SERO-4910 file (N, C-alpha, C, O; in steps of 0.05 Angstrom, whole numbers):
BEGIN
 pado doro    nc1    nc2    nc3   cac1   cac2   cac3    cc1    cc2    cc3    oc1    oc2    oc3
  Unk    A     17    -24      0      0      0      0     18     25      0     36     27     16
  Unk    A     12     44    -18     28     68    -20     22     86      4     -1     92     10
  Unk    A     43     94     18     39    111     42     28    139     34     33    149     12
  Unk    A     13    151     52      3    178     48     22    197     63     28    194     86
  Unk    A     31    218     48     49    237     60     35    264     65     48    283     74
  Unk    A      9    265     60     -5    290     63     -7    299     92    -10    283    111
  Unk    A     -4    326     96     -8    337    123    -37    332    131    -56    337    116
  Unk    A    -40    320    155    -66    313    164    -81    336    176   -104    342    169
  Unk    A    -68    350    195    -82    372    208    -64    393    220    -68    417    215
  Unk    A    -44    384    236    -28    404    251      1    404    243     16    385    247
  Unk    A      9    426    230     37    429    220     57    427    243     78    415    240
  Unk    A     51    440    265     70    441    287     77    413    298    101    408    303
  Unk    A     57    397    300     63    370    311     73    351    290     90    334    295
  Unk    A     63    353    265     70    334    244     97    341    231    109    324    218
  Unk    A    105    366    233    130    374    221    150    384    242    171    371    246
  Unk    A    144    405    256    164    417    274    171    399    297    194    394    303
  Unk    A    151    387    310    157    369    333    171    344    322    190    334    335
  Unk    A    161    333    300    174    309    289    202    314    280    219    296    281
  Unk    A    209    338    272    236    344    262    257    343    285    281    343    279
  Unk    A    248    341    310    267    337    332    276    308    333    296    301    345
  Unk    A    261    290    320    268    262    319    284    255    294    303    240    296
  Unk    A    276    266    271    290    262    246    282    286    228    262    299    232
  Unk    A    299    291    208    292    313    189    266    309    175    258    286    169
  Unk    A    251    331    170    226    329    155    227    347    131    233    371    133
  Unk    A    222    335    107    221    350     82    192    357     77    175    340     76
  Unk    A    187    383     72    159    392     67    157    401     38    172    418     28
  Unk    A    137    389     24    131    396     -4    106    412     -5     84    402      0
  Unk    A    108    438    -11     85    455    -14     76    453    -43     91    458    -62
  Unk    A     51    445    -47     41    439    -74     11    446    -76     -1    454    -56
  Unk    A      0    442   -100    -29    445   -104    -36    428   -128    -20    423   -146
  Unk    A    -61    419   -129    -70    401   -150    -69    414   -178    -65    400   -197
  Unk    A    -73    440   -179    -73    454   -205    -45    459   -217    -42    467   -240
  Unk    A    -25    454   -200      3    461   -207     16    437   -222     22    417   -210
  Unk    A     21    440   -248     32    418   -264     61    411   -255     67    388   -253
  Unk    A     78    431   -250    105    424   -241    104    409   -214    122    392   -209
  Unk    A     84    415   -197     82    400   -172     76    371   -177     86    353   -162
  Unk    A     61    365   -197     55    337   -204     79    323   -214     81    298   -212
  Unk    A     98    337   -225    123    325   -234    142    320   -211    154    299   -209
  Unk    A    143    339   -192    162    337   -170    152    317   -149    167    303   -137
  Unk    A    125    317   -144    114    301   -122    123    272   -123    133    262   -102
  Unk    A    120    258   -145    129    230   -146    159    226   -141    167    206   -130
  Unk    A    175    246   -149    204    244   -145    209    245   -114    225    228   -104
  Unk    A    196    263   -100    200    265    -72    190    240    -57    203    230    -39
  Unk    A    167    231    -66    155    207    -53    173    183    -57    177    167    -39
  Unk    A    185    180    -81    203    157    -87    228    159    -69    237    138    -59
  Unk    A    239    183    -66    262    186    -50    256    181    -20    272    171     -5
  Unk    A    232    190    -12    224    185     16    221    155     21    229    145     43
  Unk    A    209    141      3    206    111      6    234     99      8    238     81     25
  Unk    A    252    108     -8    279     97     -8    294    104     17    311     88     27
  Unk    A    288    127     29    303    136     53    296    121     78    311    121     97
  Unk    A    272    108     79    264     94    103    260    113    126    244    132    124
  Unk    A    274    109    148    272    125    172    292    148    173    294    162    193
  Unk    A    307    152    151    328    173    152    316    201    153    327    219    166
  Unk    A    293    204    139    279    230    140    250    225    131    244    205    119
  Unk    A    233    244    138    204    241    132    196    262    111    208    284    109
  Unk    A    175    255     96    164    274     77    135    281     86    120    264     93
  Unk    A    129    307     85    102    317     90     95    335     67    109    354     61
  Unk    A     72    330     54     62    345     32     40    364     42     21    355     54
  Unk    A     43    390     36     24    410     45     10    422     21     22    436      5
  Unk    A    -15    415     18    -32    427     -3    -38    456      5    -52    461     24
  Unk    A    -27    475    -11    -30    503     -4    -59    513     -6    -66    533      6
  Unk    A    -76    499    -21   -104    506    -23   -119    497      3   -137    511     12
  Unk    A   -111    474     13   -124    463     37   -112    476     63   -126    478     83
  Unk    A    -87    485     61    -74    497     85    -62    524     79    -37    527     80
  Unk    A    -78    543     71    -67    570     63    -52    584     86    -34    599     81
  Unk    A    -61    578    111    -48    591    133    -19    582    137     -2    598    145
  Unk    A    -13    557    130     14    547    132     31    559    109     54    567    114
  Unk    A     20    561     85     34    573     63     40    602     69     62    612     62
  Unk    A     22    616     81     26    644     88     47    647    110     64    665    109
  Unk    A     46    629    129     65    629    152     94    627    142    112    639    152
  Unk    A     98    610    121    125    606    110    130    621     85    149    615     70
  Unk    A    113    641     79    117    660     58    122    646     31    141    652     16
  Unk    A    104    627     25    106    613      0     96    631    -23     72    638    -23
  Unk    A    113    638    -41    106    656    -63    101    641    -89     87    651   -107
  Unk    A    113    618    -92    110    602   -116    113    572   -109    127    565    -90
  Unk    A    100    555   -124    101    526   -119    109    512   -145    104    522   -167
  Unk    A    121    488   -142    127    474   -117    150    488   -102    169    499   -114
  Unk    A    147    488    -76    168    498    -58    174    476    -37    155    465    -26
  Unk    A    199    471    -33    207    450    -15    225    461      7    244    476      2
  Unk    A    218    454     32    233    464     55    241    440     72    226    421     76
  Unk    A    265    441     83    276    420    100    277    430    129    288    452    134
  Unk    A    265    415    148    264    423    176    280    404    193    280    380    188
  Unk    A    294    415    213    310    399    231    310    412    258    316    436    260
  Unk    A    303    397    279    303    408    306    285    433    308    292    452    322
  Unk    A    263    432    294    243    454    296    249    478    279    234    497    281
  Unk    A    270    478    263    277    501    247    280    493    218    289    471    211
  Unk    A    274    512    200    279    508    172    308    512    167    321    531    175
  Unk    A    321    492    153    349    493    149    357    495    119    380    501    113
  Unk    A    338    490    101    345    492     72    319    493     57    297    485     67
  Unk    A    320    502     32    297    503     15    305    504    -15    327    511    -21
  Unk    A    286    497    -32    289    502    -61    261    505    -73    241    496    -61
  Unk    A    259    517    -96    234    520   -110    237    509   -138    259    508   -150
  Unk    A    214    500   -150    214    490   -177    216    460   -177    224    447   -158
  Unk    A    209    449   -200    209    419   -204    236    410   -213    240    405   -237
  Unk    A    255    406   -195    281    396   -202    279    367   -209    262    352   -199
  Unk    A    297    358   -228    297    329   -234    308    313   -211    321    323   -194
  Unk    A    302    287   -212    310    269   -190    339    270   -183    346    270   -159
  Unk    A    358    270   -202    386    270   -194    393    296   -179    409    294   -160
  Unk    A    382    318   -186    388    343   -172    375    343   -144    388    353   -125
  Unk    A    351    333   -141    339    331   -115    355    313    -97    360    318    -73
  Unk    A    364    290   -108    380    272    -93    406    285    -83    414    282    -60
  Unk    A    420    300   -101    444    314    -93    438    335    -72    453    338    -53
  Unk    A    416    350    -76    408    371    -57    405    358    -29    414    370     -9
  Unk    A    391    336    -27    387    322     -2    414    313     10    418    316     34
  Unk    A    431    302     -6    457    293      4    473    315     17    487    312     36
  Unk    A    470    339      5    486    362     14    474    376     38    488    389     53
  Unk    A    447    373     42    434    389     62    421    373     85    415    385    106
  Unk    A    419    347     83    409    331    105    429    333    128    454    333    123
  Unk    A    420    335    153    438    338    175    459    316    176    454    293    171
  Unk    A    484    325    183    506    306    185    519    307    212    507    319    231
  Unk    A    542    295    216    554    293    242    563    319    254    566    321    279
  Unk    A    567    340    238    576    366    248    553    386    251    559    410    254
  Unk    A    529    377    250    507    396    250    503    410    277    491    432    278
  Unk    A    513    398    298    512    412    324    529    438    323    522    458    333
  Unk    A    552    435    309    569    458    306    557    479    287    559    503    292
  Unk    A    544    469    266    530    488    248    508    503    263    505    527    260
  Unk    A    493    488    279    472    501    295    483    521    314    472    542    319
  Unk    A    506    514    326    519    533    345    527    559    330    524    581    340
  Unk    A    538    555    305    546    579    290    522    596    283    524    620    285
  Unk    A    501    583    274    477    599    268    466    613    292    457    636    290
  Unk    A    466    600    315    457    613    339    474    637    347    464    657    356
  Unk    A    500    634    343    518    656    349    513    680    331    514    703    339
  Unk    A    507    674    305    501    696    286    476    710    294    474    735    291
  Unk    A    456    695    303    430    708    311    434    727    334    420    747    336
  Unk    A    454    721    351    458    739    374    480    759    369    488    775    387
  Unk    A    491    759    345    512    778    337    540    771    346    557    788    346
  Unk    A    544    746    355    570    738    364    586    726    341    588    702    338
  Unk    A    598    743    324    612    734    301    637    718    308    642    698    294
  Unk    A    653    725    328    676    708    334    669    679    341    682    661    333
  Unk    A    646    675    356    638    648    362    629    634    337    634    610    334
  Unk    A    615    648    319    607    635    294    631    627    277    631    605    266
  Unk    A    651    644    275    675    638    260    689    613    272    697    595    258
  Unk    A    691    612    299    703    589    312    688    563    306    700    543    301
  Unk    A    661    565    306    645    541    301    648    531    273    651    507    268
  Unk    A    648    550    253    650    542    225    678    531    220    681    512    204
  Unk    A    699    542    233    726    531    230    727    502    241    741    485    230
  Unk    A    713    498    263    713    471    275    699    451    256    707    428    254
  Unk    A    678    460    243    664    443    223    683    435    201    685    412    194
  Unk    A    698    455    190    716    449    168    740    433    176    752    419    160
  Unk    A    747    434    202    769    417    211    761    388    210    778    370    205
  Unk    A    735    382    214    725    355    213    717    347    185    720    324    177
  Unk    A    706    366    170    695    361    143    704    383    124    689    402    121
  Unk    A    728    381    112    738    403     95    721    408     70    725    428     57
  Unk    A    703    389     63    687    392     39    659    404     45    642    405     27
  Unk    A    654    414     69    628    424     77    625    452     64    634    472     76
  Unk    A    612    453     41    610    478     26    595    500     41    602    523     39
  Unk    A    574    492     56    559    512     71    577    527     91    576    551     93
  Unk    A    595    512    104    613    524    123    633    542    109    640    563    119
  Unk    A    643    533     86    662    550     71    649    577     63    661    598     66
  Unk    A    623    575     54    610    600     46    605    619     69    612    643     68
  Unk    A    595    608     91    589    625    114    614    637    126    615    660    135
  Unk    A    635    620    127    660    630    139    673    651    120    683    671    130
  Unk    A    671    646     94    681    666     75    667    693     78    679    714     77
  Unk    A    641    691     82    625    716     85    632    730    111    634    755    111
  Unk    A    637    715    132    644    727    158    672    740    157    677    760    171
  Unk    A    690    728    142    717    738    141    722    762    122    744    773    122
  Unk    A    702    769    107    705    790     87    716    816     99    735    828     88
  Unk    A    706    824    122    714    850    134    741    847    148    753    868    154
  Unk    A    751    823    152    776    819    167    799    812    149    821    823    152
  Unk    A    794    794    130    816    783    114    804    774     87    795    752     84
  Unk    A    805    793     68    793    787     41    806    763     28    792    748     14
  Unk    A    832    759     31    845    737     18    836    710     30    831    691     15
  Unk    A    833    709     57    823    685     69    795    679     61    787    657     57
  Unk    A    779    701     59    751    698     51    750    686     23    734    668     17
  Unk    A    767    696      5    767    686    -23    775    656    -23    764    641    -39
  Unk    A    795    649     -7    803    621     -6    780    602      1    776    581    -12
  Unk    A    763    610     20    740    594     28    719    594      5    708    573     -1
  Unk    A    714    617     -6    693    618    -27    702    603    -52    685    591    -65
  Unk    A    727    603    -58    738    589    -82    739    559    -77    744    543    -96
  Unk    A    736    550    -52    737    522    -45    711    507    -51    709    483    -50
  Unk    A    690    523    -56    663    512    -60    660    501    -88    663    515   -107
  Unk    A    653    475    -90    650    462   -116    625    445   -118    613    444   -140
  Unk    A    617    432    -97    596    412    -99    568    422    -96    550    413   -109
  Unk    A    564    442    -79    537    452    -72    531    475    -92    543    496    -91
  Unk    A    512    469   -110    506    488   -132    497    515   -121    505    536   -131
  Unk    A    480    515   -101    469    540    -89    492    556    -76    494    580    -80
  Unk    A    507    542    -59    530    556    -46    550    566    -66    562    587    -63
  Unk    A    554    550    -88    573    558   -108    564    584   -122    580    602   -126
  Unk    A    538    585   -129    528    609   -142    531    634   -124    539    655   -133
  Unk    A    523    631    -99    526    654    -80    555    661    -77    561    685    -75
  Unk    A    573    641    -75    601    647    -72    612    663    -96    628    681    -93
  Unk    A    602    657   -120    611    671   -144    603    700   -143    618    718   -151
  Unk    A    579    706   -133    570    733   -130    587    748   -110    595    771   -114
  Unk    A    594    735    -87    611    748    -67    639    753    -78    651    774    -74
  Unk    A    650    734    -93    676    737   -105    676    760   -124    696    775   -126
  Unk    A    655    763   -139    653    786   -158    654    812   -143    667    831   -151
  Unk    A    639    813   -120    639    838   -105    666    844    -92    674    867    -90
  Unk    A    681    823    -85    708    828    -75    725    839    -97    741    857    -92
  Unk    A    722    828   -121    738    838   -144    731    867   -150    749    883   -156
  Unk    A    706    874   -149    697    901   -154    710    920   -134    719    942   -140
  Unk    A    710    911   -108    723    927    -87    752    932    -93    762    954    -89
  Unk    A    766    911   -101    795    914   -107    799    933   -130    817    949   -130
  Unk    A    782    930   -151    785    948   -174    780    977   -166    795    995   -176
  Unk    A    761    982   -149    755   1009   -140    779   1022   -127    784   1046   -131
  Unk    A    793   1007   -111    816   1018    -96    840   1022   -114    859   1036   -107
  Unk    A    839   1010   -138    861   1013   -157    856   1036   -177    874   1043   -193
  Unk    A    832   1047   -178    826   1068   -197    842   1093   -191    848   1101   -168
  Unk    A    850   1106   -213    865   1132   -210    846   1154   -201    823   1154   -208
  Unk    A    857   1172   -185    841   1195   -176    831   1211   -200    846   1215   -220
  Unk    A    806   1220   -199    795   1237   -220    776   1257   -207    752   1251   -205
  Unk    A    786   1280   -198    769   1299   -184    746   1309   -201    725   1318   -191
  Unk    A    748   1306   -228    727   1316   -245    704   1295   -247    682   1302   -258
  Unk    A    708   1271   -237    687   1250   -239    678   1241   -211    692   1226   -198
  Unk    A    655   1251   -203    645   1245   -177    640   1215   -173    641   1204   -151
  Unk    A    636   1200   -195    630   1172   -194    653   1156   -182    649   1136   -169
  Unk    A    678   1165   -187    701   1150   -176    700   1150   -146    704   1129   -133
  Unk    A    695   1173   -134    694   1175   -104    671   1158    -94    674   1144    -73
  Unk    A    648   1158   -107    625   1142    -99    631   1112   -101    623   1096    -84
  Unk    A    645   1105   -122    653   1077   -126    671   1067   -103    668   1045    -94
  Unk    A    689   1085    -95    706   1077    -73    691   1076    -46    696   1059    -30
  Unk    A    672   1094    -43    655   1093    -19    640   1067    -18    637   1055      4
  Unk    A    630   1058    -40    616   1032    -41    634   1010    -34    626    992    -19
  Unk    A    659   1011    -44    678    990    -37    684    989     -8    686    968      4
  Unk    A    688   1013      4    694   1014     33    670   1004     49    674    989     69
  Unk    A    646   1011     41    622   1001     56    620    971     54    614    958     74
  Unk    A    624    960     30    622    931     26    644    917     43    638    897     56
  Unk    A    668    927     43    690    915     58    684    915     88    694    897    102
  Unk    A    669    934     97    662    935    126    637    920    133    629    919    156
  Unk    A    624    908    113    600    893    118    574    908    115    553    897    121
  Unk    A    576    934    107    552    950    104    541    948     76    547    965     59
  Unk    A    526    927     71    517    921     43    496    941     34    495    947     10
  Unk    A    480    952     52    460    971     44    473    997     33    465   1007     12
  Unk    A    492   1008     48    506   1032     38    521   1026     13    521   1043     -6
  Unk    A    534   1003     11    549    996    -14    530    996    -38    536   1007    -59
  Unk    A    507    984    -35    487    982    -57    478   1010    -64    476   1017    -88
  Unk    A    472   1027    -45    464   1054    -50    484   1070    -66    478   1083    -86
  Unk    A    509   1067    -58    531   1081    -73    535   1070   -101    540   1085   -120
  Unk    A    533   1043   -104    536   1032   -131    513   1042   -149    518   1047   -173
  Unk    A    489   1045   -138    468   1056   -155    474   1085   -162    468   1094   -184
  Unk    A    485   1100   -143    494   1128   -149    513   1128   -173    511   1145   -191
  Unk    A    531   1109   -174    550   1107   -196    536   1100   -222    542   1111   -243
  Unk    A    517   1081   -221    502   1074   -245    488   1098   -257    487   1101   -281
  Unk    A    478   1116   -240    465   1140   -249    484   1160   -262    475   1175   -279
  Unk    A    510   1159   -255    529   1179   -264    548   1170   -285    555   1185   -303
  Unk    A    557   1144   -284    579   1136   -302    578   1106   -306    590   1091   -290
  Unk    A    563   1097   -326    561   1068   -331    587   1056   -342    592   1032   -339
  Unk    A    604   1073   -353    629   1062   -364    651   1057   -343    670   1043   -349
  Unk    A    647   1068   -319    668   1065   -299    672   1036   -292    654   1021   -286
  Unk    A    698   1027   -293    705    999   -287    689    980   -303    679    959   -293
  Unk    A    685    986   -329    671    968   -347    643    961   -337    635    938   -335
  Unk    A    628    982   -329    601    979   -319    600    963   -293    581    948   -287
  Unk    A    621    966   -277    624    950   -253    603    955   -232    595    936   -218
  Unk    A    593    980   -230    572    986   -210    546    971   -216    534    960   -198
  Unk    A    539    970   -241    514    955   -248    517    926   -241    499    913   -230
  Unk    A    540    914   -248    544    886   -243    545    880   -213    537    859   -204
  Unk    A    556    899   -198    556    896   -169    528    896   -157    522    880   -140
  Unk    A    511    914   -167    483    915   -158    469    889   -163    455    879   -146
  Unk    A    473    878   -187    460    853   -194    469    830   -175    453    814   -167
  Unk    A    495    830   -168    506    810   -150    493    813   -123    487    793   -110
  Unk    A    490    837   -113    478    841    -86    449    832    -86    441    818    -68
  Unk    A    434    839   -107    406    830   -108    404    800   -109    387    788    -96
  Unk    A    422    787   -124    422    758   -126    428    745    -99    417    725    -91
  Unk    A    447    757    -84    454    746    -58    432    749    -38    426    730    -23
  Unk    A    418    772    -38    398    777    -18    371    764    -25    356    756     -7
  Unk    A    365    763    -50    338    753    -59    318    775    -61    322    797    -49
  Unk    A    298    771    -77    278    792    -83    261    800    -59    250    822    -58
  Unk    A    259    783    -39    242    789    -16    256    804      6    244    813     25
  Unk    A    283    807      4    298    820     25    291    850     25    288    862      4
  Unk    A    288    862     49    281    890     51    300    909     36    292    929     25
  Unk    A    326    903     36    346    920     22    340    918     -8    342    939    -22
  Unk    A    334    895    -18    328    892    -46    303    908    -53    302    924    -72
  Unk    A    282    905    -37    257    918    -43    259    948    -41    246    963    -55
  Unk    A    277    958    -23    280    987    -20    296    999    -43    294   1024    -47
  Unk    A    311    983    -57    329    995    -77    324    985   -106    336    996   -125
  Unk    A    308    965   -109    304    953   -136    293    974   -156    303    976   -178
  Unk    A    273    989   -148    260   1008   -166    280   1030   -174    281   1038   -198
  Unk    A    295   1040   -155    314   1061   -161    336   1051   -180    345   1065   -198
  Unk    A    344   1026   -176    364   1014   -194    353   1012   -223    367   1019   -242
  Unk    A    328   1003   -225    316   1001   -252    314   1028   -265    319   1030   -289
  Unk    A    307   1048   -250    306   1075   -261    333   1085   -269    336   1099   -289
  Unk    A    354   1078   -254    381   1087   -260    390   1075   -287    405   1088   -302
  Unk    A    381   1051   -293    389   1038   -318    377   1052   -342    388   1050   -364
  Unk    A    355   1066   -338    341   1079   -360    352   1107   -366    344   1120   -385
  Unk    A    369   1117   -348    379   1144   -352    398   1146   -376    408   1167   -382
***
């Protein structure tokens, strides 16, 4: 008999509480969604294969709109992975079975997840030194942990750009982490280029470009983005249109739902039309 993976009634007990025993993969779907019908059987087949390693719960967004709203589901299919009561990973779209299998292999909790959880907790409280220590401990045990390389690279940006680049360039297996790492590496390169530009008192954009680089190096992404848009408005040719490319990298890193993206996206679009 084929098991039923549908959410029965209570998300908190069937997903969050259960995720303290084993990871729970949640598939947000709807009957009218054709890509959902393609992805659903893939997830169910992998869940059958996994046995007790992890559980699958399918949430019909039409039947449970409050759950979809709670987790800000903007498009389906949307898949989220929960562990110890928290969402730890997600993807959207109907990925083929090999990609879903790889995604699970990379994101299912492993032996160093206590350290990962410690690092995330430290970041939530603003304790960056503790987060750096925890991610370094993870990599000491598992040098191929791409998530730790990305997060450590991001944390080291303001302290040691070369060390940050080493970690970001070490990412190869995790497609999502690799893409984000490439955006960060591009921003590091833009910052280096800005500091190498010759002085030009007649071009205000040069000073603004350097201000953006300084803000980015200090971790102030919002100010950096604002200054890069200032440059886009004034001099698209500067550093081979580097400011526009930097803005695109920031938006890609943050995502369209991030407040910084939403506050600056319209102005950026208008700057491109000048």
